[in-house]
N, C-alpha and C positions, 0 to 999 in steps of 0.2 A: 729882233730877227723875224723876218717874215716867212710864213710857211710857204713852201714851194708848191707848185701845181703838180698833182699826181701824174704819173706816166700814162700815156695812151695805152689802152688795153692790148691792142694788137702788137704794138711795139714792145710792151712789157713781156708778152708771151714769147715773141721772137728773141728778145734780149735774154730772157731767162733760159731758153733752150740753147741758144748759141753760147752763152756764158757757161752753162752746165757742161756742154760738150767740151769747150776749151779747158776749163778747170779740171774736168775729169781726165782728159788726155794728159795734161801736165802732171796731175797727181799720180796717175797710173805709171807714167814714164819714170817719175822720180822713185816711186816705191819699187818697181820691178828692176830698174837699173842700179839703184843705189845699194840694194841688199843682195847678198849672195844666197839666193833661195836654192838650197840643196835639199831635194826631197829624196828620202831613202826609206826603204822598208814599208812602202805604202801598200796596204792590202785591204782589209775589210774594216771592221768596227773596233780595231785595237787602239790602244792609247796613243801609240806613235803616230798612226795615221790621222787621228782626230786632232792631236796636238799640232802637227805640222800644217795640215790644211786649215785648221782653225787660226793659227798664227798668221798664215798668209792672208786669209780673208779679214782678219781684224785689221791688219796693216792696209789692205786694199780699201776697206770701209773708211778707215781714218783718212786715207788719201782722197776719197770721194766726198768727205764732209764739206770742204769748201764749196764744191759744186752745188751740193744740196742747200747749203746756207745761202749761196748767191741767189738761187732760184726763189727761195722763200723770201729773201729781202726784196728782190725786184717785184715780185707779185704782191707782196705785202705792202709795198709803198706805191702801188698803182691804184687806179680808180675802179677796182672790181667791187661789186656789191657783195659777193661771196668769195673772198680771197682764199679762205681755207680750202673750199671745194675746188677752186681753180688751181691752186697749187697742187693739191692731191692729184687731180687728173692730168695736169701737165707733166708732173714728175712720173706718174705711172706710165703714161704714153711714152715718155723718153726712155724709161727702163725696159718697157716691153719691146720697143724697137731695137734698142741695143742688145737685149737678151736674145732676140731673134738673130741678130748678126753674130753674136758670140756663139750661138748654137752651132753655126757652121765652122767656127774656128775654135772650138772648145779644146783648150790645151791639155786637159786632163785625160783626153781620149787616148793619148799616146802611151799612157801607163796601163798596160794590159792587165796587171794583177789588181789594179785599184777598183774597188767597188764604187761605181760612179754616183751612187746616192749621197756619199759623204760630201764631195765638192758641190753637188747640185743643192743640197740642203744648206750648206754654208753660204752659197751664193744667194739663195732665196732669203735667208735670214738677213744678210747684209743689205740686200735691196729693200726689204721691208723696214729696216732701221733707217736707211737713208730717206725713204719716203716719209716716215714718221718725223724724222728730224727736220726736213724741209717744211712740213706742215707746222711743226712747233715754232720754227723761226718766223713763219708767216703770222702765227698767232701772237708771238712775242713782239713783233714790230710796233704795233700801236702803243703797247705798254712801255717799250723802250723810248719811243718818241715823247710820251707824256713825262717820263722821268727826266729825259734830257732837257725838255723845255722847262721843267720846274727847277732843276738844279744848275744847269750849265748855260742855258741861253738867256743871258741877261742883257 
């Protein structure tokens, strides 16, 4: 089996960002539409509030993992000299732009009794996890390729 030519850098960034957006939209749609998210008794730092918002953001983060994985795989298999740094900055820019858009459509604002620091903190933790996961996948790509070539590509 012959090694394929790595992706063009500009195309890889565009593909990673477009793929992240598409997979993130699909994941969010599935999570939000397929579960009956009923939030009740949301106030401050009590256990009920933290549990409900935490469960929602765990599900939201799990739905976003394919998007983060896709970006890491695309950039990791391209011709970048520093793929970890490139993945980090591409994913950070993606989430900064989407966070700015979400700030105007923040759904938790309609709950007047809710302390807004709880969903904001949960959102920030989930975004940091997704950034870290995409960088991990980028780091893992060459190792996976080596193992694949050694054991499966004969």
